[in-house]
N, C-alpha and C positions, 0 to 999 in steps of 0.2 A: 429495215432491210429483210428481216425474217418474215415469211408470210405462210400461213397455213392454207391448205387447199384440200379438196376432197380426196386427192390421191395420198395424202399423208396418213390416212386412217384405214385404208383398205387392207384386206387380208392377203397374205401371200404364203408361199410354201417354204419350209425349211427342210432340207434333205441331208441325210447322213446322221450317223450315231452321235458324234461329238456335238455338232450344232444343235441337234434336238435336245440332247442332255443338258447343254448350257442354257437353252431356252427355258427348260423346266426348272433348272436350278435358280435362274435369275427371277423367277416368278412371272415370266411373260404370260399373257393371256393366250391360252392355246385352245382352239375350238375342237380339234380332233386329231388323233394320230392314227396313221395307217401303217401296219406292219405286214411283212411278207408271211403268209401262212406257212407254218412249219419252220419258222426262222427263230424260234424261241431258245436261243443259246448264246453263250459268250457275253459280250458287253451289252447286248440288247436287254438282258434280263433285269439289271438294276434300273435301266431306263423305264421299262414297263412298270416295275415296282413303284418307282417315284411318281410316275404318271397316275397310277391307280390311287396312290395315297392322296394326290391332289384332286381326284375326281375327274380326271381328263378321260374323255371317251376314246377307247381304243378299238380299232376295227382291223381284223385280219383279212387280207385279200390275197388273191393269187399274184404271183410274181409279174405276170403279164400286165395286170392292172396297175401295179406300181410303176412298171416301165413306161406305161402310157401316160401316167400322171407326172413323171419326172421331167424336169426342165434341164437338169444337169447331166443326166445319164449316169449318175454315180450316187444312187440313193442309199446304198448299203442296207437295203431291206426296211427302211423306215422313212416316212414323210409326215411332217406335221403341218397343219394349217394354223397359222398364228395371226394375231393382230399385228399390223406393221409397227416397226419401231417408231416411237414418237420423236419428231425432230425438235431440237431445242433452239434457243436463241444464242447469239454471240455473247450477250451478257451472262448467260448461264454457264457458258464455257469458261469465261473469265472468272466467274465466281468460284468455279471448281478449283482453279489455280489458287485463288485467294484463300480458300478454305484449307488447301494443302500447304499454304505458306510457300508457294513456289512461283517463280516468274512464269507467265503464260507461255505455253508451247502449243502451237496450233499448226495443223497441216491444211493447206488449201488446195483442193483438186480442181484444176482448170480444165474441165471437160474431158476427164478420163472416160473413155468410151467403153472399155471392156469391163463388165461387171466383176470378172475374176480378178482383174487388177485392183479395182476398188476394194473388193473384199480382202485382198492381200495387204493393201495399205491400211485398212482398218485393223487387221490382226497385228501387224507390226506396230502400229501406233499405240495400241493398247499395251503391248509388251514394253514399249519404250517410254511409257508414262506420258504420252501426249494427252493434253487436256480436252481436245476436241478436233473434229474434222469438219471442214466446210466444203460442201459440194453445190454445184449449180442446180437450180430448179429445172432448167432445160439445157439440152446440149451435152449431157454427160450421163454416165451410168447411174442408176438408182439402186436402192437396196432391194433386191429380189432374191430368188432362189440361188442363182449362180454366185452372187456376191456374198450371200450368207454362208454358202458352202465354203467359199474360199476364206471367209473371215473366221470360220471354225468356232463360232460362238462369241467372238470378240465384240460383235455388234450389240450384244446384250449389255455391255459395260462401257461402251465408248460413246461419248456425246457426238451426235451428228447434227449439223446445222445446214439447212437447205436455203439458199439465197437466190434472189432474182438476178443479181448482177455481181459477178466476181470482182470486177474493177472497182466498183463503188464500195464493195466490202473491204477491199484492201485499203482504201482511203479511210474507212471507218476504223479498221484495226490500227492504222497508223495514228489516228487521232486519239486512240485509247492507249497509246504508248508502246505499241509493238513495232519492232523492226521487221521488215518483210524481205526475205531472201528468195529470189527466183532461181530454180534449178535450170541452168541454161549453159550452152556451150560458150566458151570464151570468158566465163566468169572467174572469180578468185577460186583457186583450188580449195576444196573443202577443209583441208588440214590447216590452211592459212586463214580462212575466213573466221570471223568472230560469230559463233552460233550460241553464245550465252545470252542471258537476260531475256526480256520479253520478246518472243520470236514467233514469226509465222514463216513457214516454208511453202512456196508454191510449186506444185508438181504439174507439169503440162500434160497435154494429151499425147497419146501414142501416135508417133509419126509426125506430129506438127509442133509439139512442145507448147510453151506458154504463148498465149495470144499477144499480139503486139501491144495493145493498150495495157494489159496487165503487166507485161514486162516493163513498160515505161514507168509504171507506178511503183515497182519494187525499189527498195532502198539500195539493194546491191544484188548481183547475181553470183551464184556459186556453182562450181562444176566439179565433177568427179574425174580425177585423172584416169586416162586410158593409156594402156601400154601395148595393146595387141592390135590385130588387124581390123577388128570390129570396133566401130567408133561410137556406139551407143548402147544403152542398157534398156531393158524392159522398164516401164514406168514404175511398177511396184518395187522392182529391185533397186532402182535409183532412189526411190523414196526411202527404202529401208536403210541404205547406206548413209544417206544424209541424216536420217533420224538418229542413227546410232553414233554418227560423228558428233551430232549435237549432244547426245547423252554423254559421250566421252568428255566433252568440254564442260558440260553443265554439272557433271557429277564427279569432280576430282577425287572424292572420297572412295570411289570404286576402282581407281587406278591400281593396277598390279605393280608393285614396286620391284 
């Protein structure tokens, strides 16, 4: 199901101080860092120090140059060109869970199209202890500058698996013992759903939700109760709420008595 392609290894940009700092700290291969001329103060100083210690080339450029290079419009005076994150396999995600002696916890993104939403999902998943995230090879956002900025460095530590077909991947995960919950209207309220054990949660695309075939393959659907006039949440916000409800159920040791 996992397949490598030439796009998996291309270079891309990381923008912003925290994402660049995390890329350096994680040991990611960095080709070059561009910083705004005259911007050598505050939190950028330790970033430059670490980069120099690792022998990374640093180039000072005018602010207009950084602005023209930026894809996010929010570079905070620093942009790094890095080797793309290496995608892993499903088995590698499950091995991570096994090594931690935890039941697998996986997030499956069914064609999330906004890279900022994808980045936010990655960031929350890392904080929630998710073992890996699965994204489609085509039809959804990939890990680029905007996603990396929203992930705030979490992409350096979170396993990502890119697959050809989400529906077939759901079947594969079920064969490996995971229960698959689809985030969908009309499902079991998340507080009543069982989100313990080996679990995959499917998050659908913005505006369209989970595709019909993927929905049919889920073991059950789960919904977030709504009490206001607006009847839906941003995809990354919905993902965050569901992940942390799963954390609440899976980690009774952290309950506040």
